Z-matrix of the N, CA and C atoms (Angstrom, degrees):
N
C 1 1.459
C 2 1.527 1 109.64
N 3 1.330 2 114.96 1 139.75
C 4 1.455 3 121.17 2 178.53
C 5 1.525 4 110.15 3 -118.68
N 6 1.314 5 116.44 4 163.71
C 7 1.454 6 122.50 5 168.79
C 8 1.525 7 107.80 6 -107.21
N 9 1.323 8 115.66 7 130.83
C 10 1.455 9 120.80 8 179.83
C 11 1.521 10 108.69 9 -120.98
N 12 1.315 11 116.52 10 169.47
C 13 1.458 12 121.83 11 176.46
C 14 1.516 13 108.75 12 -124.82
N 15 1.321 14 115.56 13 134.96
C 16 1.457 15 122.26 14 -178.30
C 17 1.522 16 109.26 15 -125.35
N 18 1.337 17 115.53 16 163.18
C 19 1.457 18 120.96 17 -177.99
C 20 1.522 19 109.88 18 -120.94
N 21 1.336 20 115.94 19 124.62
C 22 1.461 21 121.25 20 176.19
C 23 1.523 22 110.02 21 -79.84
N 24 1.324 23 115.99 22 171.96
C 25 1.461 24 120.14 23 -173.91
C 26 1.523 25 112.67 24 -64.78
N 27 1.352 26 117.78 25 -22.41
C 28 1.469 27 120.45 26 178.10
C 29 1.518 28 111.81 27 -92.65
N 30 1.329 29 116.49 28 12.93
C 31 1.468 30 125.58 29 177.96
C 32 1.521 31 113.19 30 77.26
N 33 1.312 32 118.38 31 3.99
C 34 1.459 33 119.86 32 172.42
C 35 1.523 34 109.43 33 -65.01
N 36 1.322 35 115.77 34 134.24
C 37 1.456 36 120.72 35 178.55
C 38 1.526 37 108.93 36 -104.73
N 39 1.318 38 114.65 37 128.98
C 40 1.455 39 120.68 38 -177.69
C 41 1.517 40 110.29 39 -128.04
N 42 1.314 41 114.95 40 150.54
C 43 1.451 42 121.26 41 177.28
C 44 1.521 43 109.95 42 -85.58
N 45 1.323 44 116.43 43 159.00
C 46 1.462 45 121.90 44 174.94
C 47 1.523 46 108.73 45 -150.99
N 48 1.321 47 115.85 46 137.69
C 49 1.458 48 120.38 47 169.21
C 50 1.521 49 107.64 48 -76.09
N 51 1.308 50 117.07 49 137.53
C 52 1.472 51 121.05 50 -169.95
C 53 1.523 52 109.32 51 -135.95
N 54 1.325 53 115.87 52 126.78
C 55 1.465 54 121.31 53 -179.70
C 56 1.522 55 109.47 54 -132.04
N 57 1.315 56 116.00 55 129.69
C 58 1.458 57 122.31 56 177.88
C 59 1.528 58 110.18 57 -109.28
N 60 1.320 59 116.71 58 145.58
C 61 1.463 60 119.40 59 175.68
C 62 1.523 61 111.03 60 -78.58
N 63 1.297 62 115.12 61 168.63
C 64 1.460 63 118.98 62 168.55
C 65 1.530 64 107.80 63 -75.11
N 66 1.306 65 116.58 64 135.41
C 67 1.453 66 119.66 65 -178.69
C 68 1.510 67 111.97 66 81.57
N 69 1.310 68 115.38 67 -173.52
C 70 1.459 69 121.63 68 -176.90
C 71 1.522 70 110.98 69 -70.59
N 72 1.341 71 119.63 70 128.45
C 73 1.467 72 121.47 71 178.49
C 74 1.528 73 111.37 72 -63.95
N 75 1.310 74 115.15 73 145.02
C 76 1.462 75 120.24 74 176.78
C 77 1.524 76 111.23 75 -85.27
N 78 1.327 77 117.11 76 -7.39
C 79 1.457 78 123.60 77 179.89
C 80 1.513 79 108.35 78 161.09
N 81 1.314 80 116.66 79 -171.20
C 82 1.460 81 121.15 80 -179.00
C 83 1.512 82 111.82 81 -120.12
N 84 1.332 83 116.12 82 151.88
C 85 1.460 84 122.29 83 175.06
C 86 1.523 85 109.33 84 -133.18
N 87 1.319 86 115.55 85 127.27
C 88 1.452 87 121.00 86 169.30
C 89 1.524 88 107.23 87 -89.31
N 90 1.316 89 116.90 88 123.38
C 91 1.463 90 123.12 89 -179.82
C 92 1.525 91 107.57 90 -106.61
N 93 1.326 92 116.92 91 119.58
C 94 1.460 93 120.70 92 -174.14
C 95 1.525 94 110.31 93 -102.23
N 96 1.309 95 114.50 94 128.88
C 97 1.458 96 124.33 95 -176.54
C 98 1.519 97 113.35 96 -57.42
N 99 1.331 98 115.25 97 155.79
C 100 1.450 99 120.01 98 166.47
C 101 1.525 100 108.46 99 -83.51
N 102 1.291 101 117.31 100 -170.60
C 103 1.466 102 120.11 101 -172.66
C 104 1.525 103 113.31 102 -65.30
N 105 1.350 104 117.45 103 -18.95
C 106 1.464 105 119.91 104 -173.81
C 107 1.526 106 114.00 105 -83.93
N 108 1.310 107 118.46 106 -6.59
C 109 1.457 108 120.42 107 178.76
C 110 1.513 109 112.55 108 99.80
N 111 1.339 110 115.48 109 -162.78
C 112 1.470 111 120.84 110 -177.89
C 113 1.518 112 108.28 111 -94.34
N 114 1.320 113 115.46 112 94.00
C 115 1.457 114 121.94 113 179.81
C 116 1.511 115 111.60 114 -121.95
N 117 1.313 116 115.35 115 -161.58
C 118 1.455 117 120.36 116 -175.51
C 119 1.515 118 114.00 117 -60.69
N 120 1.327 119 117.03 118 -39.44
C 121 1.466 120 119.32 119 -179.02
C 122 1.522 121 111.52 120 -63.04
N 123 1.332 122 117.86 121 -50.48
C 124 1.469 123 120.40 122 -178.17
C 125 1.525 124 110.36 123 -64.37
N 126 1.306 125 117.35 124 -37.63
C 127 1.463 126 119.66 125 176.87
C 128 1.524 127 110.61 126 -63.83
N 129 1.324 128 116.68 127 -36.47
C 130 1.468 129 119.32 128 178.73
C 131 1.522 130 111.17 129 -67.69
N 132 1.329 131 116.78 130 -33.70
C 133 1.468 132 120.02 131 176.59
C 134 1.530 133 109.97 132 -64.80
N 135 1.329 134 116.66 133 -43.64
C 136 1.468 135 120.08 134 176.81
C 137 1.526 136 110.59 135 -58.47
N 138 1.315 137 116.73 136 -45.56
C 139 1.465 138 120.43 137 -179.35
C 140 1.527 139 111.03 138 -63.44
N 141 1.329 140 116.68 139 -37.79
C 142 1.462 141 120.92 140 -178.07
C 143 1.530 142 110.74 141 -64.59
N 144 1.328 143 116.68 142 -46.32
C 145 1.462 144 119.52 143 179.42
C 146 1.528 145 111.48 144 -73.03
N 147 1.321 146 117.48 145 -30.96
C 148 1.467 147 119.41 146 175.45
C 149 1.525 148 110.45 147 -63.65
N 150 1.327 149 116.67 148 -35.75
C 151 1.461 150 120.05 149 178.17
C 152 1.520 151 111.90 150 -65.20
N 153 1.334 152 117.01 151 -20.53
C 154 1.459 153 121.41 152 176.38
C 155 1.531 154 112.27 153 -88.39
N 156 1.331 155 116.55 154 -2.64
C 157 1.458 156 119.59 155 174.85
C 158 1.515 157 116.27 156 112.01
N 159 1.332 158 117.78 157 5.99
C 160 1.460 159 120.07 158 -176.85
C 161 1.532 160 111.73 159 -102.12
N 162 1.325 161 115.65 160 140.83
C 163 1.462 162 120.62 161 168.74
C 164 1.524 163 107.39 162 -77.84
N 165 1.331 164 117.54 163 121.07
C 166 1.456 165 121.61 164 -171.51
C 167 1.520 166 111.26 165 -119.12
N 168 1.321 167 116.07 166 141.13
C 169 1.450 168 121.20 167 175.11
C 170 1.522 169 109.39 168 -140.67
N 171 1.326 170 115.92 169 133.28
C 172 1.464 171 122.28 170 178.70
C 173 1.519 172 108.77 171 -114.69
N 174 1.321 173 118.12 172 104.44
C 175 1.475 174 120.87 173 -177.79
C 176 1.517 175 112.31 174 -71.93
N 177 1.312 176 116.51 175 142.47
C 178 1.463 177 122.42 176 176.44
C 179 1.527 178 108.17 177 -82.63
N 180 1.302 179 116.13 178 90.57
C 181 1.463 180 120.80 179 -172.02
C 182 1.518 181 113.78 180 -76.80
N 183 1.323 182 117.46 181 -6.48
C 184 1.458 183 120.16 182 173.23
C 185 1.527 184 112.31 183 -93.87
N 186 1.321 185 117.98 184 2.23
C 187 1.468 186 119.41 185 -175.37
C 188 1.526 187 113.34 186 -60.26
N 189 1.312 188 116.72 187 -27.85
C 190 1.479 189 118.60 188 178.48
C 191 1.532 190 111.09 189 -70.06
N 192 1.332 191 116.93 190 -22.01
C 193 1.459 192 121.11 191 179.56
C 194 1.540 193 111.85 192 -102.64
N 195 1.347 194 115.26 193 -40.24
C 196 1.461 195 119.97 194 -177.81
C 197 1.523 196 108.91 195 -157.89
N 198 1.299 197 117.18 196 120.91
C 199 1.461 198 121.38 197 179.64
C 200 1.524 199 110.57 198 -70.04
N 201 1.327 200 114.88 199 142.04
C 202 1.459 201 120.33 200 173.96
C 203 1.509 202 115.03 201 68.64
N 204 1.313 203 118.57 202 25.81
C 205 1.469 204 120.97 203 -177.59
C 206 1.529 205 111.12 204 -65.54
N 207 1.312 206 115.93 205 123.39
C 208 1.465 207 123.52 206 177.57
C 209 1.523 208 106.31 207 -153.15
N 210 1.334 209 116.65 208 98.66
C 211 1.453 210 121.30 209 -171.73
C 212 1.525 211 111.17 210 -95.92
N 213 1.324 212 117.58 211 146.86
C 214 1.467 213 120.22 212 175.99
C 215 1.522 214 110.24 213 -67.06
N 216 1.317 215 115.58 214 151.96
C 217 1.460 216 120.66 215 -178.25
C 218 1.526 217 109.93 216 -87.01
N 219 1.330 218 112.89 217 66.19
C 220 1.456 219 122.74 218 178.92
C 221 1.523 220 107.95 219 -129.10
N 222 1.321 221 116.36 220 173.33
C 223 1.467 222 119.35 221 176.96
C 224 1.523 223 110.87 222 -60.77
N 225 1.336 224 115.66 223 -38.53
C 226 1.458 225 119.32 224 178.84
C 227 1.529 226 110.91 225 -67.01
N 228 1.335 227 115.65 226 -41.75
C 229 1.456 228 119.73 227 178.24
C 230 1.520 229 112.33 228 -63.93
N 231 1.321 230 115.34 229 -39.28
C 232 1.465 231 120.05 230 176.90
C 233 1.520 232 110.48 231 -61.56
N 234 1.337 233 117.15 232 -45.57
C 235 1.462 234 120.48 233 -178.71
C 236 1.522 235 111.11 234 -62.77
N 237 1.330 236 116.77 235 -42.24
C 238 1.465 237 120.08 236 -179.81
C 239 1.521 238 111.07 237 -67.17
N 240 1.329 239 116.50 238 -40.08
C 241 1.464 240 119.55 239 -178.76
C 242 1.524 241 111.34 240 -67.12
N 243 1.322 242 116.21 241 -34.17
C 244 1.455 243 119.36 242 -179.46
C 245 1.521 244 112.12 243 -66.43
N 246 1.325 245 116.74 244 -27.53
C 247 1.460 246 119.46 245 175.94
C 248 1.523 247 109.95 246 -63.92
N 249 1.343 248 116.47 247 -45.18
C 250 1.464 249 119.07 248 179.12
C 251 1.517 250 110.95 249 -68.75
N 252 1.324 251 116.92 250 -40.68
C 253 1.468 252 119.14 251 179.15
C 254 1.521 253 110.48 252 -58.42
N 255 1.316 254 116.36 253 -38.19
C 256 1.457 255 119.99 254 -179.54
C 257 1.513 256 113.65 255 -69.48
N 258 1.328 257 117.14 256 -16.31
C 259 1.462 258 120.79 257 -178.22
C 260 1.526 259 113.11 258 -94.84
N 261 1.322 260 118.08 259 -10.06
C 262 1.462 261 118.58 260 -177.97
C 263 1.522 262 109.49 261 -72.64
N 264 1.307 263 116.37 262 151.43
C 265 1.460 264 121.52 263 172.42
C 266 1.520 265 107.43 264 -115.23
N 267 1.308 266 116.57 265 138.64
C 268 1.462 267 119.72 266 -173.34
C 269 1.527 268 112.96 267 -65.33
N 270 1.333 269 121.06 268 -36.73
C 271 1.469 270 118.73 269 174.70
C 272 1.528 271 112.73 270 -59.38
N 273 1.337 272 117.24 271 -39.06
C 274 1.461 273 119.64 272 177.25
C 275 1.520 274 111.04 273 -66.44
N 276 1.325 275 116.34 274 -40.52
C 277 1.469 276 120.19 275 178.33
C 278 1.522 277 110.42 276 -59.82
N 279 1.328 278 116.48 277 -46.73
C 280 1.463 279 119.77 278 179.85
C 281 1.529 280 111.28 279 -62.89
N 282 1.315 281 117.18 280 -37.22
C 283 1.467 282 120.23 281 178.27
C 284 1.524 283 110.73 282 -63.87
N 285 1.331 284 116.40 283 -41.62
C 286 1.461 285 119.99 284 179.83
C 287 1.527 286 111.28 285 -68.75
N 288 1.335 287 116.35 286 -41.86
C 289 1.465 288 119.89 287 178.78
C 290 1.526 289 110.57 288 -64.02
N 291 1.324 290 116.74 289 -39.91
C 292 1.467 291 119.86 290 179.19
C 293 1.522 292 111.17 291 -63.46
N 294 1.331 293 117.76 292 -36.20
C 295 1.462 294 119.87 293 177.81
C 296 1.527 295 110.54 294 -61.60
N 297 1.331 296 116.93 295 -38.76
C 298 1.464 297 120.79 296 179.39
C 299 1.529 298 110.25 297 -72.39
N 300 1.332 299 116.15 298 -43.01
C 301 1.473 300 118.89 299 178.31
C 302 1.527 301 110.63 300 -58.11
N 303 1.325 302 116.88 301 -44.99
C 304 1.463 303 120.45 302 -179.42
C 305 1.526 304 111.05 303 -62.32
N 306 1.327 305 116.93 304 -39.51
C 307 1.466 306 120.41 305 178.44
C 308 1.530 307 110.67 306 -62.66
N 309 1.325 308 116.65 307 -43.99
C 310 1.461 309 120.43 308 -177.32
C 311 1.523 310 112.85 309 -75.47
N 312 1.326 311 117.59 310 -16.97
C 313 1.466 312 119.86 311 -178.90
C 314 1.530 313 112.26 312 -63.56
N 315 1.315 314 117.82 313 -15.67
C 316 1.463 315 120.75 314 175.39
C 317 1.530 316 111.06 315 -66.15
N 318 1.331 317 116.91 316 -16.59
C 319 1.465 318 120.79 317 -178.48
C 320 1.524 319 112.25 318 -100.07
N 321 1.332 320 117.88 319 1.34
C 322 1.457 321 121.14 320 -179.41
C 323 1.516 322 111.21 321 122.98
N 324 1.301 323 117.13 322 -153.74
C 325 1.465 324 121.30 323 177.60
C 326 1.520 325 109.22 324 -65.07
N 327 1.340 326 115.31 325 155.10
C 328 1.463 327 120.26 326 -175.04
C 329 1.522 328 109.93 327 -128.40
N 330 1.329 329 115.92 328 130.90
C 331 1.451 330 122.65 329 172.84
C 332 1.516 331 110.37 330 -109.30
N 333 1.323 332 116.21 331 175.17
C 334 1.457 333 121.21 332 179.73
C 335 1.520 334 109.14 333 -141.17
N 336 1.330 335 116.28 334 138.21
C 337 1.452 336 122.55 335 175.00
C 338 1.518 337 107.54 336 -135.37
N 339 1.343 338 116.59 337 136.88
C 340 1.457 339 119.35 338 -177.46
C 341 1.510 340 111.67 339 -145.72
N 342 1.330 341 115.46 340 156.88
C 343 1.454 342 122.68 341 -171.29
C 344 1.526 343 110.63 342 -129.70
N 345 1.342 344 116.60 343 130.44
C 346 1.472 345 121.05 344 177.23
C 347 1.542 346 108.53 345 62.31
N 348 1.307 347 119.19 346 -120.12
C 349 1.467 348 121.19 347 170.78
C 350 1.523 349 109.69 348 -47.21
N 351 1.318 350 116.01 349 -42.96
C 352 1.462 351 120.59 350 179.44
C 353 1.511 352 113.76 351 -67.39
N 354 1.339 353 117.54 352 -26.98
C 355 1.457 354 119.73 353 175.31
C 356 1.517 355 111.40 354 -65.43
N 357 1.329 356 115.92 355 -39.08
C 358 1.468 357 120.11 356 174.57
C 359 1.522 358 110.49 357 -65.58
N 360 1.336 359 116.26 358 -42.53
C 361 1.466 360 120.49 359 -179.60
C 362 1.522 361 110.49 360 -63.27
N 363 1.331 362 117.39 361 -43.06
C 364 1.464 363 120.48 362 -179.44
C 365 1.525 364 110.87 363 -60.80
N 366 1.326 365 116.82 364 -41.46
C 367 1.468 366 121.16 365 178.27
C 368 1.526 367 110.68 366 -64.31
N 369 1.329 368 116.28 367 -46.93
C 370 1.466 369 120.45 368 179.75
C 371 1.521 370 110.97 369 -62.44
N 372 1.322 371 116.74 370 -40.54
C 373 1.463 372 120.51 371 178.46
C 374 1.525 373 110.98 372 -64.80
N 375 1.328 374 116.60 373 -38.96
C 376 1.464 375 120.00 374 178.33
C 377 1.526 376 111.46 375 -63.49
N 378 1.318 377 116.49 376 -29.69
C 379 1.462 378 120.88 377 179.10
C 380 1.527 379 113.29 378 -79.14
N 381 1.330 380 116.79 379 -19.32
C 382 1.462 381 119.04 380 -168.50
C 383 1.528 382 116.15 381 -129.01
N 384 1.312 383 119.13 382 -16.45
C 385 1.462 384 121.63 383 -173.95
C 386 1.521 385 110.67 384 -123.29
N 387 1.335 386 117.74 385 157.12
C 388 1.469 387 120.84 386 -174.16
C 389 1.524 388 113.91 387 -82.28
N 390 1.322 389 116.05 388 64.74
C 391 1.460 390 120.65 389 174.25
C 392 1.521 391 110.55 390 -85.24
N 393 1.323 392 115.40 391 155.93
C 394 1.462 393 120.50 392 178.31
C 395 1.524 394 111.54 393 -83.51
N 396 1.336 395 117.64 394 -27.44
C 397 1.464 396 122.17 395 -179.63
C 398 1.519 397 108.30 396 -167.30
N 399 1.344 398 116.05 397 156.42
C 400 1.462 399 120.73 398 -178.64
C 401 1.518 400 110.27 399 -142.66
N 402 1.333 401 115.30 400 140.50
C 403 1.459 402 121.96 401 175.14
C 404 1.523 403 108.10 402 -126.70
N 405 1.324 404 115.97 403 117.65
C 406 1.465 405 122.51 404 -175.02
C 407 1.520 406 109.63 405 -109.53
N 408 1.331 407 115.68 406 120.23
C 409 1.455 408 121.17 407 177.57
C 410 1.531 409 109.87 408 -102.96
N 411 1.313 410 116.26 409 122.67
C 412 1.461 411 125.80 410 173.12
C 413 1.532 412 113.95 411 35.27
N 414 1.335 413 114.25 412 56.66
C 415 1.464 414 120.68 413 176.02
C 416 1.521 415 110.42 414 -83.41
N 417 1.302 416 117.10 415 116.43
C 418 1.466 417 122.06 416 -174.75
C 419 1.522 418 112.63 417 -62.27
N 420 1.331 419 117.08 418 -30.43
C 421 1.460 420 120.20 419 -176.21
C 422 1.526 421 113.65 420 -86.42
N 423 1.314 422 117.57 421 -12.89
C 424 1.470 423 120.05 422 -173.91
C 425 1.525 424 112.18 423 -56.35
N 426 1.345 425 119.97 424 -46.70
C 427 1.473 426 118.58 425 -179.60
C 428 1.522 427 114.35 426 -61.64
N 429 1.327 428 117.37 427 -14.88
C 430 1.467 429 121.18 428 179.96
C 431 1.529 430 112.55 429 -98.31
N 432 1.332 431 116.48 430 -5.84
C 433 1.469 432 120.86 431 -176.92
C 434 1.528 433 109.80 432 -118.36
N 435 1.294 434 116.09 433 63.50
C 436 1.465 435 120.75 434 -175.51
C 437 1.523 436 112.81 435 -113.95
N 438 1.330 437 116.31 436 16.73
C 439 1.459 438 119.32 437 -179.15
C 440 1.520 439 112.09 438 -84.47
N 441 1.314 440 117.60 439 -7.65
C 442 1.466 441 122.06 440 -177.27
C 443 1.522 442 109.56 441 -141.76
N 444 1.316 443 116.39 442 131.21
C 445 1.459 444 120.12 443 178.32
C 446 1.528 445 110.10 444 -75.38
N 447 1.326 446 116.88 445 148.37
C 448 1.464 447 119.08 446 172.78
C 449 1.524 448 110.96 447 -59.87
N 450 1.317 449 115.99 448 150.31
C 451 1.456 450 122.32 449 -179.95
C 452 1.520 451 112.65 450 -84.59
N 453 1.334 452 116.98 451 -7.97
C 454 1.464 453 121.49 452 -176.70
C 455 1.523 454 108.98 453 -136.00
N 456 1.329 455 118.20 454 164.18
C 457 1.466 456 120.22 455 174.30
C 458 1.531 457 110.69 456 -55.89
N 459 1.306 458 116.24 457 129.56
C 460 1.459 459 121.92 458 -172.69
C 461 1.523 460 110.13 459 -136.54
N 462 1.326 461 115.55 460 143.58
C 463 1.455 462 122.38 461 175.42
C 464 1.517 463 108.60 462 -125.97
N 465 1.331 464 116.78 463 141.44
C 466 1.459 465 121.62 464 178.17
C 467 1.523 466 110.09 465 -118.25
N 468 1.325 467 114.89 466 141.58
C 469 1.461 468 122.19 467 178.40
C 470 1.528 469 108.90 468 -124.50
N 471 1.332 470 116.39 469 126.09
C 472 1.455 471 121.68 470 177.46
C 473 1.519 472 109.79 471 -129.28
N 474 1.325 473 115.34 472 157.01
C 475 1.458 474 121.51 473 177.71
C 476 1.523 475 110.33 474 -99.66
N 477 1.316 476 115.97 475 141.08
C 478 1.456 477 120.41 476 -179.09
C 479 1.527 478 111.39 477 -65.27
N 480 1.335 479 116.57 478 -34.23
C 481 1.463 480 121.14 479 -175.71
C 482 1.521 481 110.13 480 -118.28
N 483 1.327 482 115.79 481 63.09
C 484 1.458 483 121.91 482 -177.46
C 485 1.523 484 109.36 483 -102.48
N 486 1.345 485 118.71 484 114.61
C 487 1.464 486 119.49 485 -178.35
C 488 1.522 487 113.86 486 -68.59
N 489 1.344 488 117.08 487 -15.84
C 490 1.461 489 120.44 488 -177.92
C 491 1.526 490 112.78 489 -96.99
N 492 1.328 491 116.95 490 -21.31
C 493 1.470 492 121.16 491 -179.48
C 494 1.526 493 107.55 492 -130.74
N 495 1.327 494 118.30 493 100.51
C 496 1.467 495 119.70 494 177.97
C 497 1.528 496 111.25 495 -55.36
N 498 1.316 497 115.59 496 148.11
C 499 1.458 498 120.37 497 -179.86
C 500 1.517 499 111.31 498 -55.21
N 501 1.321 500 117.02 499 -30.80
C 502 1.466 501 120.40 500 179.33
C 503 1.532 502 111.17 501 -60.15
N 504 1.334 503 116.22 502 -31.33
C 505 1.460 504 119.63 503 178.27
C 506 1.510 505 112.24 504 -64.93
N 507 1.323 506 116.78 505 -45.66
C 508 1.460 507 120.36 506 178.02
C 509 1.524 508 111.11 507 -63.74
N 510 1.320 509 116.78 508 -40.24
C 511 1.462 510 120.37 509 179.08
C 512 1.519 511 111.38 510 -66.71
N 513 1.328 512 116.57 511 -32.07
C 514 1.462 513 120.66 512 176.68
C 515 1.525 514 110.68 513 -65.04
N 516 1.330 515 116.74 514 -43.08
C 517 1.468 516 120.20 515 177.32
C 518 1.522 517 109.89 516 -60.75
N 519 1.323 518 116.14 517 -45.39
C 520 1.472 519 120.50 518 -179.40
C 521 1.530 520 111.07 519 -61.36
N 522 1.327 521 117.16 520 -39.74
C 523 1.468 522 120.54 521 -177.37
C 524 1.522 523 111.98 522 -72.47
N 525 1.341 524 116.77 523 -39.16
C 526 1.462 525 119.70 524 -174.94
C 527 1.526 526 113.11 525 -88.74
N 528 1.326 527 116.92 526 -16.42
C 529 1.462 528 121.04 527 178.48
C 530 1.533 529 108.76 528 -125.24
N 531 1.332 530 117.71 529 66.99
C 532 1.468 531 120.30 530 -172.77
C 533 1.523 532 114.21 531 -64.42
N 534 1.315 533 118.15 532 -18.66
C 535 1.454 534 120.46 533 179.69
C 536 1.529 535 112.84 534 -84.74
N 537 1.320 536 117.16 535 -6.18
C 538 1.464 537 121.52 536 -177.29
C 539 1.524 538 109.93 537 -104.93
N 540 1.329 539 117.96 538 126.01
C 541 1.461 540 119.43 539 175.86
C 542 1.528 541 110.56 540 -63.31
N 543 1.318 542 116.73 541 123.14
C 544 1.457 543 122.88 542 176.31
C 545 1.525 544 107.33 543 -118.64
N 546 1.317 545 116.11 544 107.47
C 547 1.457 546 121.70 545 -176.42
C 548 1.522 547 109.33 546 -97.71
N 549 1.311 548 116.19 547 130.93
C 550 1.464 549 122.52 548 178.28
C 551 1.521 550 107.47 549 -117.53
N 552 1.328 551 116.60 550 122.97
C 553 1.461 552 121.66 551 -171.09
C 554 1.523 553 110.63 552 -100.01
N 555 1.322 554 115.45 553 114.24
C 556 1.458 555 122.17 554 -177.47
C 557 1.529 556 110.26 555 -63.02
N 558 1.318 557 114.97 556 134.96
C 559 1.449 558 120.54 557 175.95
C 560 1.513 559 115.39 558 78.14
N 561 1.326 560 117.30 559 -3.96
C 562 1.471 561 120.75 560 -177.77
C 563 1.514 562 110.59 561 -91.25
N 564 1.330 563 115.33 562 154.16
C 565 1.449 564 121.98 563 176.49
C 566 1.510 565 111.12 564 -117.24
N 567 1.308 566 116.15 565 -177.42
C 568 1.461 567 120.93 566 -178.70
C 569 1.531 568 110.27 567 -60.73
N 570 1.326 569 115.31 568 142.75
C 571 1.456 570 120.07 569 177.95
C 572 1.510 571 114.06 570 76.80
N 573 1.332 572 117.95 571 21.54
C 574 1.461 573 119.66 572 -168.22
C 575 1.523 574 114.56 573 -66.78
N 576 1.338 575 119.13 574 -16.71
C 577 1.467 576 118.24 575 177.59
C 578 1.524 577 111.77 576 -66.43
N 579 1.308 578 117.31 577 -25.24
C 580 1.463 579 121.45 578 -179.07
C 581 1.522 580 109.35 579 -80.15
N 582 1.331 581 118.55 580 117.60
C 583 1.466 582 120.06 581 -179.18
C 584 1.519 583 113.42 582 -58.37
N 585 1.325 584 117.89 583 -24.39
C 586 1.464 585 120.82 584 -178.50
C 587 1.519 586 112.92 585 -68.68
N 588 1.342 587 117.32 586 -12.27
C 589 1.459 588 119.96 587 177.82
C 590 1.514 589 112.08 588 -79.01
N 591 1.334 590 117.66 589 -7.27
C 592 1.449 591 121.02 590 -179.18
C 593 1.507 592 114.53 591 85.63
N 594 1.320 593 117.07 592 8.23
C 595 1.466 594 121.27 593 177.57
C 596 1.522 595 110.03 594 -64.33
N 597 1.324 596 115.95 595 146.63
C 598 1.460 597 119.33 596 179.10
C 599 1.525 598 110.07 597 -62.54
N 600 1.328 599 115.01 598 143.42
C 601 1.458 600 120.54 599 179.46
C 602 1.524 601 111.08 600 -60.19
N 603 1.331 602 116.93 601 -32.06
C 604 1.466 603 120.11 602 -179.64
C 605 1.526 604 111.17 603 -65.36
N 606 1.322 605 117.69 604 -39.37
C 607 1.463 606 120.86 605 179.42
C 608 1.515 607 110.99 606 -66.64
N 609 1.330 608 116.34 607 -45.22
C 610 1.463 609 120.40 608 177.78
C 611 1.521 610 110.23 609 -59.22
N 612 1.327 611 116.12 610 -45.99
C 613 1.465 612 120.69 611 -177.17
C 614 1.518 613 111.50 612 -65.38
N 615 1.333 614 117.53 613 -38.82
C 616 1.462 615 120.62 614 -179.39
C 617 1.529 616 110.64 615 -64.49
N 618 1.323 617 116.71 616 -46.18
C 619 1.461 618 119.59 617 -179.82
C 620 1.523 619 111.29 618 -64.66
N 621 1.322 620 116.51 619 -40.76
C 622 1.464 621 119.04 620 178.99
C 623 1.528 622 111.13 621 -67.71
N 624 1.317 623 117.19 622 -37.18
C 625 1.464 624 119.57 623 178.45
C 626 1.526 625 110.72 624 -62.36
N 627 1.309 626 117.04 625 -40.10
C 628 1.464 627 120.27 626 178.17
C 629 1.529 628 111.16 627 -65.97
N 630 1.329 629 116.35 628 -38.38
C 631 1.456 630 120.20 629 177.91
C 632 1.521 631 111.02 630 -67.51
N 633 1.315 632 116.48 631 -43.73
C 634 1.464 633 120.42 632 179.28
C 635 1.520 634 110.62 633 -62.14
N 636 1.329 635 117.21 634 -41.51
C 637 1.466 636 120.09 635 178.53
C 638 1.525 637 110.62 636 -59.66
N 639 1.327 638 116.45 637 -42.44
C 640 1.470 639 120.65 638 177.53
C 641 1.524 640 110.80 639 -58.25
N 642 1.323 641 116.24 640 -46.46
C 643 1.468 642 120.01 641 -176.54
C 644 1.529 643 111.88 642 -72.66
N 645 1.312 644 117.03 643 -35.13
C 646 1.468 645 119.02 644 178.00
C 647 1.532 646 110.43 645 -62.08
N 648 1.317 647 116.21 646 -37.56
C 649 1.467 648 120.07 647 -178.25
C 650 1.524 649 111.55 648 -75.29
N 651 1.327 650 117.00 649 -42.33
C 652 1.459 651 119.75 650 -168.03
C 653 1.526 652 115.36 651 -108.22
N 654 1.334 653 117.75 652 -17.69
C 655 1.471 654 120.71 653 178.74
C 656 1.519 655 110.44 654 -105.64
N 657 1.312 656 116.77 655 -49.78
C 658 1.459 657 120.26 656 178.90
C 659 1.506 658 111.28 657 149.56
């Protein structure tokens, strides 16, 4: 895995973790960080999808506020990361994501997958940018952004026992977006894609299998 630098339309330069598969990529995937920044977990997600044949890039979406942000997964790290999350502006986020999507478009169609903060970003990007497919994991803002349908095939993943997203929020998405698969995982909590949360391997594998199926159909 390498770190690259990209330029958004307003000339802001941002870093991105970048992983290429062996052989010709079947397409590109933008991997959007959770609230903690670009750390070991997000890099492992890039490597995992790269092993399936996708060129993957995870943009450092906090670079406009703080370069190299990577917070520990502790209460203190959560508090510090939330300060940066609160300072982001969605137009800037979309500009940065578009810079990564455009870079990956050299490899074919491009999908997007995001977690936590990134789940909200993936949903917003699906509503506004020309992605081929999107998979949103436990995006806190998704239940509040239902005035516009995604422009591409999209899947949402929520946890049944998420202290940050009440179950009613996931059910609201399912009710108002009946054409979009909304998966709710019994017994899972926030951040369940990360094995370090103690989530069962079966739950992680099921959600990833659904995401991979989406990308195989619509990205390549």
